[in-house]
Each structure stands twice: as structure tokens, then as C-alpha cells.
C-alpha positions as CSV (number, residue, x, y, z in Angstrom):
1,M,0.0,0.0,0.0
2,V,1.2,3.5,-0.9
3,S,1.1,6.0,2.0
4,L,-1.2,9.0,1.7
5,P,1.6,11.7,1.6
6,R,3.4,9.7,-1.1
7,R,0.2,9.3,-3.1
8,H,-0.3,13.1,-3.0
9,L,3.3,13.6,-4.1
10,L,2.9,11.2,-7.0
11,R,-0.2,12.9,-8.1
12,R,1.5,16.3,-8.1
13,I,4.5,14.9,-10.0
14,A,2.0,13.4,-12.5
15,W,0.2,16.7,-12.8
16,L,3.5,18.5,-13.5
17,R,4.5,16.0,-16.1
18,R,1.1,16.7,-17.9
19,N,1.5,20.4,-17.4
20,R,5.2,21.0,-18.1
21,C,4.6,24.5,-19.4
22,S,3.5,25.5,-15.9
23,V,7.0,24.7,-14.6
24,L,8.5,26.8,-17.4
25,L,6.1,29.7,-16.6
26,G,6.9,29.4,-12.9
27,A,10.7,29.6,-13.6
28,L,10.1,32.7,-15.8
29,I,8.1,34.5,-13.1
30,V,10.6,33.6,-10.4
31,F,13.5,34.9,-12.6
32,I,11.7,38.2,-13.1
33,L,11.1,38.6,-9.3
34,I,14.6,37.6,-8.1
35,H,16.5,39.4,-10.8
36,P,16.6,42.8,-9.0
37,L,17.7,41.1,-5.8
38,L,20.6,39.2,-7.2
39,V,21.9,41.2,-10.2
40,E,24.1,43.5,-8.1
41,S,26.4,40.8,-6.7
42,A,28.9,38.5,-8.5
43,V,27.4,35.4,-7.0
44,G,23.9,36.5,-7.8
45,A,24.9,37.3,-11.4
46,S,26.2,33.7,-11.7
47,I,22.9,32.3,-10.3
48,L,20.9,34.4,-12.8
49,A,23.2,33.1,-15.6
50,L,22.5,29.5,-14.6
51,W,18.8,30.3,-14.2
52,T,18.7,31.7,-17.8
53,L,20.2,28.5,-19.1
54,G,17.9,26.5,-16.9
55,I,14.9,28.2,-18.5
56,L,16.1,27.2,-22.0
57,V,16.5,23.6,-20.8
58,L,13.0,23.7,-19.2
59,G,11.6,25.0,-22.4
60,L,13.0,22.0,-24.3
61,W,11.8,19.7,-21.5
62,A,8.3,21.2,-21.8
63,L,8.3,20.5,-25.5
64,H,9.5,16.9,-25.0
65,A,12.8,17.5,-26.8
66,R,15.0,14.5,-27.4
67,R,18.0,13.7,-25.2
68,R,20.5,14.6,-27.9
69,T,19.0,18.1,-28.1
70,L,19.3,18.5,-24.3
71,L,22.9,17.3,-24.5
72,L,23.7,19.9,-27.2
73,V,22.1,22.6,-25.1
74,G,24.2,21.5,-22.1
75,I,27.4,21.8,-24.1
76,L,26.5,25.2,-25.5
77,A,25.6,26.3,-21.9
78,L,29.1,25.5,-20.7
79,L,30.6,27.6,-23.6
80,T,28.3,30.6,-23.0
81,F,28.0,30.6,-19.2
82,H,31.0,32.9,-18.7
83,G,29.6,35.4,-21.2
84,I,26.2,35.5,-19.6
85,A,27.7,35.9,-16.1
86,A,29.8,38.8,-17.5
87,D,26.7,40.5,-19.0
88,R,24.8,40.2,-15.7
89,M,27.7,41.8,-13.8
90,G,28.0,44.6,-16.3
91,E,31.5,43.7,-17.5
92,Q,32.7,44.3,-21.0
93,H,33.5,40.9,-22.4
94,W,34.1,39.6,-25.9
95,L,31.6,36.8,-25.4
96,R,28.7,39.2,-24.7
97,P,27.5,39.6,-28.4
98,A,27.8,35.9,-29.1
99,T,26.0,35.1,-25.8
100,L,23.2,37.5,-26.7
101,V,22.9,36.0,-30.2
102,A,22.8,32.4,-28.8
103,T,20.3,33.3,-26.1
104,A,18.0,35.2,-28.4
105,A,18.2,32.3,-31.0
106,F,17.3,29.7,-28.4
107,M,14.5,31.7,-26.9
108,A,13.1,32.5,-30.3
109,A,13.2,28.8,-31.3
110,I,11.5,27.7,-28.0
111,T,8.9,30.5,-28.4
112,A,8.1,29.4,-31.9
113,A,7.8,25.8,-30.8
114,L,5.5,26.8,-28.0
115,L,3.4,28.8,-30.4
116,Y,3.1,25.9,-32.7
117,Y,2.0,23.8,-29.7
118,V,-0.5,26.3,-28.3
119,L,-2.1,27.3,-31.6
120,D,-2.5,23.9,-33.2
121,W,-6.0,22.4,-33.6
122,Q,-5.8,19.9,-30.8
123,P,-8.1,20.4,-27.7
124,I,-7.2,23.3,-25.4
125,T,-5.6,22.0,-22.1
126,N,-4.3,23.6,-19.0
127,D,-0.8,23.0,-20.3
128,K,-1.5,25.0,-23.4
129,V,-2.8,27.9,-21.3
130,F,0.4,27.9,-19.3
131,G,2.4,27.5,-22.6
132,A,0.6,30.5,-24.1
133,V,1.6,32.8,-21.2
134,A,5.1,31.4,-21.2
135,A,5.5,32.1,-24.9
136,Y,4.3,35.7,-24.4
137,V,7.0,36.2,-21.7
138,L,9.6,34.6,-23.8
139,I,8.8,36.9,-26.7
140,A,9.7,39.8,-24.4
141,F,12.9,38.0,-23.2
142,T,13.9,37.4,-26.8
143,F,13.5,41.1,-27.8
144,A,15.4,42.1,-24.7
145,C,18.4,40.1,-26.0
146,V,17.9,41.6,-29.5
147,F,17.9,45.1,-28.0
148,G,21.0,44.3,-26.0
149,L,22.7,43.1,-29.1
150,L,21.7,46.3,-30.9
151,L,23.3,48.3,-28.2
152,Q,26.6,46.4,-28.8
153,V,26.5,47.6,-32.4
154,Q,24.9,51.0,-31.9
155,P,25.6,52.1,-28.3
156,G,23.3,55.2,-28.7
157,A,20.4,53.3,-30.1
158,F,18.2,54.0,-27.0
159,Y,18.1,57.0,-24.7
160,A,17.3,56.9,-21.0
161,G,17.5,59.7,-18.4
162,A,20.0,59.7,-15.6
163,V,17.4,58.3,-13.2
164,H,16.9,55.1,-15.3
165,A,20.5,54.8,-16.4
166,P,22.8,56.4,-13.7
167,D,26.0,54.9,-15.2
168,E,24.9,55.8,-18.7
169,R,24.5,52.1,-19.5
170,L,21.4,50.2,-20.3
171,D,21.9,46.6,-19.0
172,W,19.9,43.5,-19.9
173,A,17.4,44.0,-16.9
174,T,16.5,47.5,-18.2
175,M,16.1,46.1,-21.7
176,M,13.8,43.3,-20.4
177,Y,11.6,45.9,-18.6
178,F,11.6,48.0,-21.8
179,S,10.7,45.0,-23.9
180,F,7.7,44.3,-21.8
181,T,6.4,47.8,-22.1
182,V,6.8,47.6,-25.8
183,L,5.2,44.1,-26.1
184,T,2.2,45.1,-24.0
185,S,1.9,48.6,-25.8
186,T,2.2,50.3,-22.4
187,G,5.0,52.6,-23.3
188,F,5.8,54.5,-20.1
189,G,8.3,56.6,-22.0
190,E,11.4,56.3,-19.7
191,I,13.4,54.8,-22.6
192,T,13.1,56.0,-26.1
193,P,14.5,54.7,-29.4
194,V,17.0,57.0,-31.2
195,T,18.1,55.2,-34.3
196,G,16.1,53.9,-37.2
197,M,16.9,50.2,-36.4
198,A,15.8,50.6,-32.8
199,R,12.4,52.0,-34.0
200,A,12.1,49.2,-36.6
201,L,12.6,46.5,-33.9
202,I,10.1,48.2,-31.6
203,V,7.5,48.2,-34.4
204,I,8.1,44.5,-35.0
205,E,7.6,43.7,-31.3
206,Q,4.5,45.8,-31.1
207,V,2.9,44.1,-34.1
208,L,3.9,40.6,-32.7
209,G,2.3,41.5,-29.3
210,V,-1.0,42.7,-30.8
211,M,-1.1,39.8,-33.3
212,Y,-0.3,37.2,-30.6
213,V,-3.3,38.3,-28.5
214,A,-5.5,38.4,-31.6
215,F,-4.5,34.9,-32.7
216,L,-4.9,33.5,-29.2
217,I,-8.4,35.0,-28.8
218,A,-9.4,33.7,-32.3
219,R,-8.1,30.3,-31.4
220,L,-10.1,30.2,-28.1
221,A,-13.2,31.6,-29.8
222,N,-13.0,28.9,-32.5
223,R,-12.6,26.2,-29.9
224,Y,-15.4,27.3,-27.6
225,G,-17.7,29.1,-30.1
226,T,-20.8,27.6,-31.6
227,R,-20.4,25.2,-34.5
228,G,-23.3,26.6,-36.4
229,P,-26.6,28.3,-36.2
230,R,-29.1,26.9,-33.7
231,P,-32.2,25.3,-35.1
232,E,-35.3,27.5,-34.8
């Protein structure tokens, strides 16, 4: 006989395996919350770097990726860990552009796979709901990396006042915040684009944010809407 506490634990594990996207979404939310608390210290920056890589691995796990793919991600994680840690600590490092490209590419690929999973014509499940929210957050993360990469090429691509960038440097955390304001069309105005490329990327993210919500609502309406006119 299985004890009652163990039975509850097994049920929770089974629920998590059926709703893997909930684990991914939880990791994303925790990352956003702990980032301001850890980013200032070297140890905290390393933890955040590992957390970023863990999010990518969780995304692959949520999408039932093969073991070979997970192994490849692990190898790439070892190569890019130092660059991510350097970016979190604000250091100039030659790995930073490569790290931003790799992180943006992985996040974009996982986001695309999540969207394919969420917007397919299979029945809507709790896991798909979690996956839809996780994909939305990952879109903002992806563009934060793209904005950071643009700053490596065009250091004056964005402008922020002294209050928001006291050291005259827009780090990844600031770009993440800015990306969410663009994606949700909030636009508080603390950070403004200066160059044409910066404006172009903002337009693309704004369109993606609006279209994502429209497609998701249309998908849900098609799933739960009436199949035809009711008989009189």
C-alpha cells in the first residue's frame, strides 16, 4: 500500500508532467522577481546566468525534446556561461555579443515551438494555457536580447535619463523591462529609441504583441464558439 503523503506527491508529479509548461512559466516568473535582488552581486549574477540556461532547458523539456538536443544545449551552456555571467555583472566581455545572439536564438526557437504547440488544432488543455503565457513572456525576453545586441552595435540606439541609467549604461534588466512595455503597448516613456533600427525592432515587437493576442483569442473563440446556427 502506498502511503497518503506519497500518493499526493505522486499525483503532483504526474500533474507537473502533464503540465510541463506550468514549470516553465513558474521559472520565468521567479526569474523576473529575483533578478533585482541578485543582479548586483557576482554570486547573484552567476545564479541568474544559470537560471537563464535552466529556462532554456526547461523549455526543451516542456516541448518533449530529445535527449540529444538536451545534451547539445548543455554543451552550449558550458561555452556561453561565462559570457552570460559577465553580462549580468556589467562587464565588457568579448563573449557578450555571441551570448546575446545564442540566447536570443534559443529563446526564439523555443517560443516558436511553444506557439506551434499552443495554436494547433488539438483540444485546449491547462498545459496549453500555461504555454501561451510562457510564450508571451519569452517573446519579451527574446527582444530584450535583441535590444541588448543592438546596443553592442549601436551604443546610442536607445536613450534613457539619468534616473533610469545612472551609469549611462542600459543593461539587460533594463532592456527586459523596456521590452515588456513595448510588447504590451504600455509605453511608459522612460526609454526612447534613437536610431532607425531601434524603431524598426520596436515596431516588429509591437505588431507581434498585438497579433499574438488576436490569434490566441481567435483560437479560443474557434474552440469554444458555436459550430453553427441553432435550429429554430
